[in-house]
Backbone bond lengths (Angstrom), bond angles and torsions (degrees), N, CA, C in turn:
res aa  C-N    CA-C-N  psi(-1)  N-CA   C-N-CA  omega(-1)  CA-C   N-CA-C  phi
1 M - - - 1.462 - - 1.536 109.39 -
2 I 1.324 116.21 139.04 1.446 121.64 -179.04 1.530 109.36 -75.80
3 N 1.332 115.80 130.13 1.448 121.31 173.14 1.535 107.85 -88.93
4 R 1.302 117.30 109.17 1.463 120.59 -174.47 1.521 112.07 -63.43
5 K 1.324 117.14 -24.29 1.472 119.87 178.17 1.522 111.05 -70.34
6 S 1.327 118.23 -16.23 1.457 121.70 -179.04 1.523 112.95 -105.98
7 M 1.326 117.65 10.40 1.452 120.69 -178.99 1.531 110.60 -80.08
8 L 1.300 116.46 131.54 1.464 123.23 176.76 1.526 110.70 -91.36
9 E 1.324 115.52 151.16 1.457 120.36 167.94 1.526 108.04 -82.45
10 I 1.310 117.91 122.49 1.459 123.22 179.10 1.528 107.41 -121.91
11 I 1.338 116.98 110.26 1.462 121.07 -173.22 1.507 109.51 -128.70
12 H 1.337 116.82 124.07 1.449 123.09 175.34 1.529 109.08 -95.41
13 D 1.310 115.82 117.34 1.466 122.58 175.07 1.524 107.02 -97.89
14 A 1.336 116.38 99.55 1.463 122.14 -179.76 1.514 108.47 -98.32
15 N 1.343 115.49 86.18 1.461 121.59 178.87 1.521 110.83 54.06
16 G 1.356 115.57 43.33 1.457 120.70 176.45 1.515 114.70 97.95
17 T 1.316 118.62 -13.02 1.468 121.91 175.92 1.517 108.61 -92.99
18 M 1.325 115.74 116.83 1.467 120.82 -173.97 1.535 111.32 -96.99
19 T 1.322 115.26 131.76 1.470 121.39 176.00 1.516 109.23 -131.61
20 S 1.332 116.33 125.03 1.460 121.14 178.70 1.516 110.38 -91.42
21 Y 1.340 115.67 133.29 1.458 121.98 174.87 1.533 110.54 -119.51
22 K 1.308 115.56 29.48 1.473 120.23 -177.59 1.513 111.59 -56.65
23 N 1.308 117.67 -48.93 1.469 120.47 -175.68 1.524 111.07 -71.30
24 E 1.342 117.40 -40.27 1.460 120.35 -178.81 1.523 111.93 -67.00
25 A 1.330 117.31 -32.14 1.457 121.46 -176.36 1.524 113.12 -84.76
26 A 1.336 116.75 -12.81 1.453 120.80 -167.86 1.520 114.17 -71.98
27 D 1.327 117.27 -22.38 1.460 120.86 -174.35 1.515 109.20 -132.54
28 F 1.331 116.02 130.51 1.468 120.17 179.35 1.533 112.06 -75.58
29 A 1.325 117.80 -7.55 1.462 120.75 -169.80 1.517 114.83 -96.42
30 R 1.330 118.32 -26.72 1.455 119.32 -166.80 1.525 112.03 -113.32
31 D 1.337 115.63 -88.72 1.452 119.95 -170.89 1.535 112.09 -82.40
32 S 1.319 115.40 158.98 1.464 121.75 168.98 1.530 107.32 -133.92
33 F 1.326 116.12 168.29 1.451 118.83 176.12 1.523 108.66 -140.90
34 T 1.306 116.09 155.02 1.459 122.35 -175.17 1.522 110.20 -114.57
35 I 1.325 116.55 129.08 1.449 121.63 175.94 1.525 108.96 -137.28
36 A 1.312 115.40 158.59 1.466 122.46 172.12 1.530 106.33 -137.07
37 L 1.315 116.67 100.02 1.477 120.88 -175.21 1.511 110.60 -75.71
38 D 1.347 115.72 127.24 1.455 121.90 178.01 1.524 110.09 -88.96
39 K 1.309 117.24 134.87 1.474 120.92 -174.20 1.529 112.83 -69.31
40 D 1.312 118.82 -22.67 1.460 121.24 -175.78 1.521 114.18 -100.53
41 N 1.326 117.38 -26.32 1.455 119.62 -169.12 1.519 115.90 -124.84
42 D 1.333 118.68 -9.82 1.471 120.26 -170.09 1.527 112.20 -113.33
43 Y 1.333 113.61 152.56 1.455 122.79 168.01 1.517 108.47 -131.23
44 L 1.319 116.15 150.64 1.440 122.12 165.10 1.507 107.77 -111.89
45 Y 1.347 115.98 115.75 1.472 121.64 178.90 1.519 108.40 -95.19
46 I 1.334 115.62 134.23 1.464 121.65 175.75 1.522 107.16 -128.29
47 G 1.324 116.95 120.64 1.454 120.13 -172.93 1.526 112.65 -133.66
48 F 1.337 114.73 161.13 1.455 121.26 178.70 1.530 107.70 -147.99
49 N 1.335 116.74 167.95 1.463 120.67 -175.70 1.515 114.35 -77.74
50 K 1.335 117.76 -2.09 1.454 122.69 173.88 1.531 107.05 -154.20
51 P 1.320 118.93 164.37 1.470 119.53 177.47 1.527 111.58 -54.43
52 F 1.336 115.76 141.34 1.459 122.52 -178.76 1.513 108.22 -143.19
53 Y 1.334 117.70 162.00 1.466 118.84 -166.79 1.517 113.21 -140.57
54 N 1.320 118.17 2.58 1.450 121.39 -177.14 1.519 110.19 -141.67
55 L 1.325 116.03 143.58 1.464 122.79 174.82 1.524 109.10 -140.16
56 Y 1.327 115.14 156.37 1.460 118.82 165.19 1.522 107.70 -128.07
57 V 1.330 116.33 130.81 1.457 122.23 -178.92 1.527 107.70 -113.30
58 E 1.315 116.40 121.11 1.468 122.12 177.21 1.527 108.48 -107.85
59 L 1.324 115.80 120.10 1.466 121.27 -177.24 1.525 111.12 -101.98
60 E 1.303 115.11 140.97 1.451 121.67 172.90 1.524 109.87 -92.54
61 T 1.326 116.42 -41.73 1.465 123.81 173.64 1.510 107.72 -131.51
62 A 1.312 117.20 115.65 1.464 121.65 -173.39 1.527 111.96 -77.70
63 N 1.322 116.58 149.27 1.449 122.64 168.28 1.526 108.90 -62.24
64 T 1.322 118.01 135.90 1.465 121.60 -176.47 1.523 112.89 -102.53
65 N 1.337 118.20 0.74 1.465 121.45 -178.04 1.538 110.10 -101.95
66 A 1.330 116.16 117.93 1.465 120.72 -179.36 1.519 110.26 -58.51
67 N 1.335 115.66 135.86 1.464 120.31 -178.43 1.515 108.66 -167.62
68 S 1.305 115.40 174.99 1.464 122.20 170.00 1.522 107.84 -136.70
69 F 1.308 115.54 156.89 1.464 120.12 -179.51 1.519 111.01 -92.21
70 T 1.335 115.21 137.24 1.458 121.60 160.74 1.512 106.64 -90.68
71 A 1.336 116.60 126.66 1.470 120.04 -176.08 1.512 110.33 -118.81
72 E 1.336 115.80 146.40 1.458 122.12 178.04 1.520 109.57 -140.88
73 Y 1.330 115.60 156.36 1.462 121.16 171.37 1.528 107.42 -128.68
74 Y 1.320 115.81 160.96 1.462 121.53 -177.11 1.532 109.40 -91.58
75 D 1.343 116.25 118.55 1.470 119.12 -173.74 1.529 111.32 -96.02
76 D 1.344 115.20 175.51 1.452 120.73 -175.42 1.518 112.97 -77.51
77 E 1.333 116.69 0.10 1.459 120.40 173.64 1.531 111.07 -91.88
78 G 1.316 116.59 0.01 1.452 121.01 178.35 1.507 114.07 82.79
79 S 1.342 117.91 27.16 1.459 120.55 179.56 1.520 109.31 -139.31
80 W 1.318 116.26 167.57 1.460 122.06 179.16 1.516 108.94 -91.38
81 S 1.339 115.40 126.49 1.460 122.47 -178.71 1.523 109.95 -113.57
82 S 1.338 115.87 149.79 1.458 120.52 -177.06 1.508 111.63 -67.64
83 L 1.295 115.21 149.54 1.461 123.31 -176.81 1.529 108.01 -137.66
84 T 1.319 116.84 129.40 1.462 121.34 -179.55 1.526 109.17 -89.17
85 L 1.322 115.42 125.73 1.457 121.75 -178.86 1.517 112.29 -101.18
86 L 1.330 115.42 151.36 1.449 122.57 160.05 1.521 104.64 -106.82
87 D 1.313 116.08 100.25 1.467 122.02 -169.57 1.510 110.98 -109.87
88 E 1.335 116.49 98.50 1.456 120.16 178.03 1.519 112.15 -72.89
89 T 1.343 118.29 -15.06 1.466 120.43 -179.65 1.521 112.09 -78.78
90 K 1.345 116.67 -15.07 1.468 121.77 -175.71 1.520 111.31 50.05
91 G 1.323 114.63 54.71 1.463 119.47 177.39 1.516 112.98 71.76
92 F 1.331 116.87 40.30 1.459 122.76 178.60 1.524 112.90 64.74
93 T 1.313 118.06 26.10 1.474 120.34 174.67 1.517 111.15 -88.25
94 R 1.332 117.25 -4.37 1.462 122.86 175.28 1.535 107.27 -164.90
95 S 1.297 115.03 164.28 1.464 119.54 175.63 1.517 110.22 -72.35
96 G 1.328 116.52 154.22 1.452 118.43 177.37 1.520 113.47 165.46
97 F 1.327 113.63 179.97 1.456 121.24 178.48 1.525 111.22 -84.51
98 I 1.319 116.96 149.12 1.447 124.45 168.46 1.526 106.64 -126.26
99 Q 1.332 116.70 128.92 1.458 121.41 -179.40 1.522 109.71 -135.62
100 W 1.333 115.55 160.43 1.453 121.34 175.66 1.512 109.82 -148.80
101 R 1.314 117.72 178.19 1.457 121.57 -167.80 1.525 111.44 -64.69
102 K 1.320 114.94 142.98 1.444 121.93 -174.65 1.518 113.96 -96.48
103 N 1.339 117.42 5.18 1.466 119.34 -179.24 1.527 111.93 -102.05
104 L 1.323 117.56 14.31 1.456 118.89 173.81 1.522 110.03 -60.51
105 G 1.302 116.11 133.65 1.451 120.17 178.08 1.513 114.91 91.03
106 L 1.328 117.62 -9.94 1.464 120.07 178.93 1.527 110.32 -84.28
107 K 1.313 116.89 139.14 1.454 122.03 175.32 1.523 109.08 -112.72
108 Y 1.313 116.28 139.48 1.454 121.18 -177.26 1.520 110.27 -105.69
109 E 1.345 116.05 154.99 1.464 120.12 179.77 1.526 110.75 -61.12
110 D 1.322 116.45 -36.12 1.463 120.88 175.48 1.515 108.20 -82.67
111 S 1.325 116.33 105.34 1.465 119.91 -173.45 1.519 112.91 -62.10
112 S 1.334 117.38 -21.62 1.461 119.20 179.26 1.510 112.03 -66.57
113 N 1.363 117.52 -17.98 1.450 121.24 -179.82 1.521 112.11 -101.14
114 N 1.320 117.28 7.17 1.471 119.33 -179.93 1.520 111.24 -63.82
115 I 1.307 115.42 145.25 1.465 121.08 169.72 1.516 106.85 -117.47
116 E 1.302 116.05 162.22 1.448 119.37 179.01 1.517 110.40 -66.94
117 E 1.305 115.85 144.92 1.452 120.18 175.92 1.526 108.85 -79.31
118 W 1.321 114.26 148.90 1.462 121.55 174.78 1.518 107.26 -78.90
119 D 1.317 117.54 129.76 1.445 120.91 -177.06 1.524 109.60 -123.66
120 E 1.323 115.36 159.42 1.455 120.50 175.51 1.529 109.35 -75.54
121 T 1.327 114.08 153.16 1.463 120.51 170.91 1.520 107.45 -149.21
122 T 1.297 116.22 168.74 1.452 121.11 -177.07 1.530 110.09 -106.62
123 V 1.318 116.56 126.22 1.463 123.36 176.17 1.522 107.99 -128.67
124 N 1.306 116.47 126.39 1.462 121.66 179.57 1.540 111.03 54.98
125 G 1.349 115.37 36.08 1.452 120.88 177.04 1.514 115.56 80.46
126 V 1.348 117.24 5.06 1.465 120.66 -177.17 1.529 109.21 -118.55
127 E 1.326 116.28 122.67 1.466 120.31 178.50 1.518 109.35 -87.00
128 A 1.346 115.65 132.17 1.472 120.84 -179.68 1.524 108.28 -166.30
129 Y 1.313 114.98 175.03 1.472 121.87 168.92 1.519 106.65 -88.71
130 Y 1.338 116.22 115.08 1.461 120.20 -173.49 1.526 111.63 -114.31
131 I 1.334 114.55 147.78 1.445 121.62 155.19 1.526 105.91 -110.65
132 R 1.330 116.80 156.25 1.452 118.86 174.12 1.518 109.29 -132.26
133 L 1.319 114.97 143.87 1.452 122.47 -174.73 1.524 109.52 -120.27
134 R 1.358 115.07 139.32 1.463 121.44 172.23 1.520 107.68 -134.86
135 P 1.340 118.50 132.56 1.460 120.84 -177.33 1.522 112.70 -82.27
136 S 1.327 115.42 154.04 1.476 119.90 177.23 1.542 111.29 -80.12
137 A 1.314 117.82 -16.18 1.467 123.66 174.53 1.516 108.18 -138.66
138 T 1.316 116.80 145.06 1.469 120.57 -178.31 1.523 109.87 -62.93
139 H 1.321 115.33 133.77 1.457 121.27 -178.92 1.531 111.40 -76.81
140 S 1.318 114.72 149.71 1.460 119.48 165.54 1.523 107.66 -75.54
141 S 1.311 116.60 171.16 1.470 120.63 179.66 1.530 109.45 -59.20
142 T 1.327 115.40 122.94 1.469 121.64 -171.28 1.512 109.45 -123.71
143 A 1.340 116.79 123.99 1.467 121.29 177.48 1.527 107.93 -97.38
144 V 1.326 115.39 120.06 1.457 122.34 -178.03 1.517 108.51 -103.27
145 R 1.313 116.05 123.12 1.467 121.61 -178.89 1.523 111.41 -82.16
146 G 1.316 116.89 -28.99 1.463 119.56 179.23 1.509 111.45 178.99
147 I 1.337 116.14 150.75 1.460 123.22 172.33 1.507 106.25 -130.29
148 G 1.306 116.04 113.60 1.457 121.77 -177.83 1.512 109.52 -161.73
149 L 1.331 115.98 -130.69 1.461 119.18 -179.95 1.509 110.57 -151.63
150 V 1.312 115.69 132.09 1.455 124.27 165.80 1.536 105.74 -128.88
151 F 1.323 116.77 174.26 1.449 119.79 -177.53 1.521 114.19 -110.16
152 S 1.333 117.45 -4.15 1.461 122.45 176.79 1.520 107.78 -149.45
153 D 1.336 115.73 164.16 1.468 119.07 176.12 1.525 110.26 -140.15
154 D 1.320 116.52 -175.44 1.464 120.14 -174.81 1.519 112.86 -65.65
155 Q 1.318 117.76 -28.17 1.457 120.27 176.55 1.528 111.30 -64.90
156 D 1.318 116.48 -36.43 1.465 120.80 176.83 1.523 110.01 -66.24
157 L 1.324 117.11 -40.31 1.466 120.25 178.95 1.530 110.53 -63.95
158 A 1.341 116.60 -45.05 1.463 120.42 -178.45 1.519 112.08 -65.71
159 A 1.328 116.85 -33.00 1.456 120.21 178.46 1.530 110.91 -67.65
160 E 1.328 115.92 -30.77 1.468 120.26 -178.84 1.531 111.84 -88.20
161 F 1.337 116.69 -36.37 1.465 120.94 -176.75 1.526 109.28 -138.86
162 Y 1.324 116.08 98.24 1.456 121.01 179.85 1.536 109.29 -62.87
163 G 1.313 116.22 133.27 1.448 120.29 -178.98 1.508 115.18 91.85
164 I 1.326 116.48 10.27 1.457 119.10 -179.75 1.522 111.79 -62.46
165 S 1.331 118.27 -23.88 1.466 120.99 179.29 1.516 112.03 -63.07
166 D 1.322 118.73 -19.16 1.469 121.33 177.06 1.524 112.01 -63.18
167 Y 1.336 116.48 -16.98 1.453 120.66 -176.53 1.517 112.87 -100.55
168 L 1.345 116.30 7.52 1.450 119.46 174.11 1.510 110.05 -68.20
169 S 1.334 116.84 143.76 1.457 119.97 178.32 1.523 109.69 -106.46
170 S 1.305 118.91 -112.08 1.467 121.24 -173.87 1.536 113.14 -79.54
171 R 1.324 117.21 -24.29 1.471 120.15 -178.58 1.513 110.37 -94.29
172 D 1.325 114.95 166.00 1.457 119.96 -178.35 1.520 112.25 -97.70
173 S 1.334 117.43 8.38 1.462 121.16 176.27 1.519 108.15 -152.89
174 F 1.343 114.95 169.85 1.456 120.82 178.25 1.527 111.59 -100.21
175 I 1.326 117.53 29.67 1.457 120.29 -173.11 1.527 111.60 -58.60
176 L 1.332 118.58 -35.65 1.454 119.76 -179.35 1.530 111.24 -68.61
177 V 1.329 116.23 -32.31 1.465 119.78 176.22 1.516 109.79 -68.13
178 H 1.333 117.17 -42.88 1.466 120.12 178.17 1.530 110.69 -62.09
179 A 1.336 116.83 -38.36 1.462 119.48 177.93 1.532 111.29 -66.18
180 S 1.328 115.63 -38.98 1.457 119.87 177.65 1.541 110.73 -65.61
181 A 1.329 116.19 -42.01 1.455 120.63 177.26 1.527 110.77 -62.78
182 R 1.327 116.87 -41.17 1.481 121.17 176.70 1.520 110.90 -57.24
183 D 1.327 117.13 -47.45 1.455 121.12 -176.92 1.533 110.95 -65.71
184 K 1.334 116.27 -41.08 1.460 120.12 177.83 1.528 110.50 -65.25
185 L 1.309 116.58 -40.08 1.460 121.56 -179.68 1.520 111.17 -63.99
186 I 1.327 116.19 -45.45 1.465 120.55 179.36 1.527 110.18 -62.52
187 Q 1.341 116.78 -39.67 1.473 119.49 178.25 1.516 111.04 -65.37
188 D 1.337 116.85 -41.36 1.460 119.64 179.16 1.530 111.15 -65.07
189 L 1.324 117.72 -39.80 1.458 120.18 177.46 1.522 111.44 -65.40
190 T 1.323 115.29 -39.92 1.463 119.77 177.50 1.527 110.48 -62.17
191 D 1.324 116.49 -42.74 1.463 120.47 178.48 1.519 112.41 -63.74
192 K 1.349 115.83 -27.53 1.446 120.54 178.68 1.527 113.16 -83.43
193 G 1.336 116.30 -4.48 1.452 119.76 177.21 1.511 114.77 105.84
194 A 1.329 118.76 12.14 1.470 121.09 177.01 1.525 109.00 -87.37
195 F 1.305 117.62 105.10 1.436 121.05 176.59 1.524 107.78 -150.94
196 N 1.328 115.74 153.65 1.460 118.20 176.71 1.532 109.84 -98.89
197 T 1.297 115.65 162.32 1.453 119.87 -178.60 1.513 112.31 -89.18
198 G 1.344 116.48 -33.14 1.445 119.83 177.79 1.518 113.08 60.86
199 Y 1.294 114.86 -165.16 1.461 120.34 -178.55 1.524 111.53 -100.17
200 D 1.314 116.55 -7.77 1.456 120.73 -178.33 1.534 110.84 -115.90
201 G 1.313 116.22 28.74 1.446 119.40 -176.76 1.518 110.58 87.42
202 Q 1.307 117.32 -164.69 1.456 123.05 -175.49 1.522 111.39 -62.18
203 E 1.318 117.26 128.42 1.448 122.82 178.14 1.517 110.13 -129.71
204 L 1.314 115.91 152.03 1.444 120.02 -179.28 1.533 110.38 -72.49
205 L 1.315 114.19 153.57 1.454 121.89 178.95 1.533 110.46 -68.10
206 T 1.344 116.44 144.28 1.460 122.23 171.38 1.516 108.64 -124.99
207 P 1.345 118.78 163.55 1.472 119.55 179.52 1.515 114.22 -55.40
208 F 1.335 118.73 -34.70 1.448 121.13 -177.33 1.524 112.65 -80.24
209 D 1.338 117.62 0.45 1.463 120.72 169.67 1.525 111.62 -83.38
210 I 1.333 117.74 -10.28 1.467 121.63 179.93 1.529 108.55 -86.55
211 F 1.331 116.43 119.24 1.453 120.18 -179.96 1.532 112.04 -77.58
212 R 1.330 116.91 -47.50 1.462 122.10 -174.91 1.523 108.84 -110.24
213 I 1.305 117.17 89.74 1.454 119.52 -175.88 1.529 111.19 -66.61
214 E 1.344 116.89 -20.37 1.460 119.08 177.71 1.524 111.54 -63.66
215 E 1.318 118.21 -22.11 1.451 120.85 177.12 1.530 111.92 -67.25
216 L 1.324 116.60 -19.99 1.464 121.43 -178.27 1.532 112.99 -112.58
217 R 1.313 116.66 1.95 1.474 119.13 -171.58 1.525 112.73 -65.90
218 L 1.340 117.92 -44.02 1.450 119.68 -179.68 1.527 111.03 -69.41
219 A 1.328 116.74 -41.22 1.459 119.63 177.54 1.524 111.15 -59.38
220 S 1.329 116.81 -43.06 1.462 121.31 179.30 1.535 110.44 -65.59
221 T 1.321 117.49 -38.47 1.456 121.12 178.81 1.529 110.89 -62.68
222 Y 1.319 116.78 -47.08 1.474 120.12 179.31 1.536 110.90 -63.12
223 L 1.327 116.63 -41.52 1.458 118.98 -178.98 1.525 110.95 -66.90
224 A 1.343 116.97 -40.72 1.463 120.22 178.23 1.536 111.09 -63.07
225 L 1.322 117.85 -41.88 1.470 121.23 177.25 1.517 110.84 -62.35
226 S 1.331 116.88 -40.16 1.458 119.78 177.32 1.521 111.15 -60.80
227 L 1.332 117.31 -43.47 1.446 121.56 179.91 1.531 111.61 -65.21
228 I 1.321 117.11 -40.12 1.462 120.74 179.49 1.527 111.34 -63.37
229 F 1.323 117.64 -48.56 1.451 120.45 -177.65 1.532 111.54 -71.34
230 E 1.303 116.38 -32.56 1.465 119.80 176.04 1.517 110.72 -63.98
231 N 1.320 116.66 -40.98 1.462 121.56 179.86 1.531 111.73 -70.15
232 A 1.353 116.21 -34.44 1.466 120.35 -176.98 1.522 112.83 -79.78
233 S 1.317 117.73 -16.77 1.455 121.70 -174.52 1.525 111.44 -81.85
234 D 1.341 117.15 135.98 1.462 121.86 171.50 1.522 111.35 -120.06
235 D 1.325 115.68 10.86 1.465 121.56 179.30 1.523 108.47 -133.31
236 P 1.335 118.83 112.03 1.466 120.67 -176.09 1.525 113.44 -62.42
237 D 1.327 117.26 -16.79 1.450 120.10 178.08 1.530 112.95 -110.20
238 G 1.341 115.62 9.61 1.455 120.01 -175.26 1.520 113.80 -84.73
239 N 1.332 113.73 179.15 1.464 121.27 -176.69 1.532 111.85 -61.97
240 L 1.321 116.90 -43.51 1.463 120.04 -177.08 1.537 111.21 -68.19
241 A 1.327 116.33 -37.66 1.465 119.40 176.83 1.521 110.52 -64.29
242 N 1.303 117.46 -38.01 1.465 120.97 177.48 1.520 111.39 -66.48
243 K 1.346 116.33 -38.77 1.460 119.16 176.72 1.529 110.50 -63.56
244 A 1.337 116.60 -40.50 1.453 120.57 178.39 1.527 110.93 -60.02
245 I 1.314 116.02 -43.00 1.465 120.89 179.34 1.530 110.63 -65.48
246 T 1.339 115.91 -43.28 1.470 120.21 -179.11 1.528 110.99 -59.39
247 Y 1.340 117.05 -48.31 1.459 119.74 -177.81 1.521 111.90 -71.28
248 R 1.332 118.18 -31.25 1.466 120.28 175.68 1.532 110.08 -65.95
249 E 1.308 116.98 -40.35 1.477 120.21 177.59 1.523 111.18 -65.22
250 R 1.333 117.54 -38.65 1.448 119.94 176.55 1.518 110.89 -63.53
251 Y 1.323 115.68 -42.92 1.470 120.08 176.67 1.523 111.08 -59.02
252 Q 1.307 116.79 -47.63 1.464 120.19 -176.95 1.520 113.00 -64.19
253 R 1.332 116.32 -33.93 1.478 118.62 177.31 1.525 110.84 -65.00
254 I 1.331 115.36 -40.63 1.480 119.52 -178.98 1.527 110.58 -69.23
255 I 1.317 116.49 -49.00 1.463 119.29 -172.49 1.526 111.17 -71.04
256 S 1.347 117.02 -24.93 1.462 119.52 179.33 1.523 111.77 -68.70
257 K 1.340 117.05 -20.44 1.460 121.48 -179.51 1.543 112.02 -114.61
258 A 1.316 115.75 13.83 1.467 119.72 -171.25 1.519 112.65 -64.35
259 Q 1.337 115.02 137.58 1.453 123.61 166.93 1.523 106.47 -122.39
260 V 1.295 115.58 115.88 1.466 119.99 -167.70 1.528 109.60 -122.78
261 T 1.330 116.13 129.89 1.458 121.86 176.83 1.525 108.21 -79.06
262 H 1.326 116.68 105.97 1.458 119.24 -176.90 1.515 110.64 -133.28
263 D 1.307 114.75 162.33 1.469 122.74 -170.28 1.527 110.57 -84.19
264 I 1.316 115.76 89.75 1.447 121.04 -173.51 1.529 111.49 -67.63
265 D 1.326 118.01 -40.31 1.465 119.51 -176.02 1.531 113.18 -98.58
266 D 1.316 117.08 5.62 1.472 122.43 171.03 1.527 113.75 62.89
267 D 1.358 115.60 33.58 1.464 118.59 178.80 1.523 112.86 -106.83
268 G 1.336 117.60 -1.81 1.457 121.13 178.05 1.513 114.82 76.60
269 I 1.315 118.52 7.04 1.460 122.91 -178.58 1.524 109.05 -114.31
270 M 1.340 116.99 124.08 1.441 121.41 -178.67 1.507 109.86 -79.20
271 E 1.332 115.91 114.15 1.456 123.01 -176.73 1.522 109.75 -114.49
272 D 1.331 116.14 165.25 1.465 120.42 -174.03 1.525 112.67 -54.89
273 G 1.316 117.85 -41.76 1.458 120.04 -177.35 1.507 114.55 -69.94
274 E 1.342 117.63 -8.68 1.456 121.55 -178.22 1.531 112.88 -104.85
275 K 1.314 116.90 -0.98 1.447 120.60 -177.58 1.520 110.00 -79.46
276 T 1.330 116.13 124.91 1.457 123.27 -178.33 1.513 111.68 41.25
277 S 1.319 114.95 55.45 1.459 120.68 179.24 1.532 109.63 -62.22
278 K 1.318 117.16 133.76 1.444 120.63 178.01 1.529 108.61 -77.44
279 L 1.312 114.73 132.51 1.455 120.08 -178.73 1.523 109.53 -92.73
280 Q 1.302 114.90 124.02 1.444 119.53 -178.75 1.531 109.43 -102.85
281 T 1.330 114.99 154.70 1.461 119.63 175.96 1.519 108.10 -63.17
282 R 1.318 114.99 130.01 1.456 120.62 -176.96 1.521 110.45 -90.71
283 I 1.311 117.97 127.86 1.465 122.17 179.75 1.534 108.12 -93.68
284 M 1.309 116.14 120.63 1.446 121.15 -179.47 1.520 108.68 -93.78
285 T 1.321 117.62 134.17 1.460 121.99 176.10 1.504 110.09 -118.98
286 R 1.281 115.09 152.38 1.454 120.49 179.73 1.515 110.61 -118.95
């Protein structure tokens, strides 16, 4: 089920013609959309209701033209400022994570080190915190399966278990397993007491409340491997079932001691009190 609180605004500006792909991009399982970004006239806007710093892009058909993205964010001076990306997709030529600096919006006591704050702006009638991307070379027709967030990908699986691709079924990636692992991980963190307060009182944790997704990457990898082997096993005492148990135990050891940097006050700004917050057992009352 799609969590509407985790839906990104995805808007293609094709030389002034705006098309929203918010619904198509929201789920890695169902819809896809096709775009071809022009290097001279197009932008891809990606926005959220608070500052955010991580994305995962899953492609169905990759762009075949080598390029890199120029990225910008909207600052509090009312202009677009440059933003340095860590782009594992290499300009949508493959699936992967996109990340950028997590100190946007922070002000330092030494004013000479101040950076512009990230501010909201309106694109296609929707106000949000946006980044915008423009390629250095025009893209070929690119089918995007989803733009959202997971905590691990197929490269992480292959690094842990060589030959994991032998267990692929009808799809060409394990993106649905990673999404399932993400949801299970978020639920486990919530059960351990990781939640933000937000502006409406206590609210449940969402993937975009996690500032440092690398803190959860190994846990997500182990959990995804457990799910894959559990699904592939038809013998409760067989080798695959034992692998599923082994990786689930590794996951549980990690998550039981997890310290996760998450957005306690729901403002999208990583502050000292939110860094590697210790998760306490949550006492439920009725």
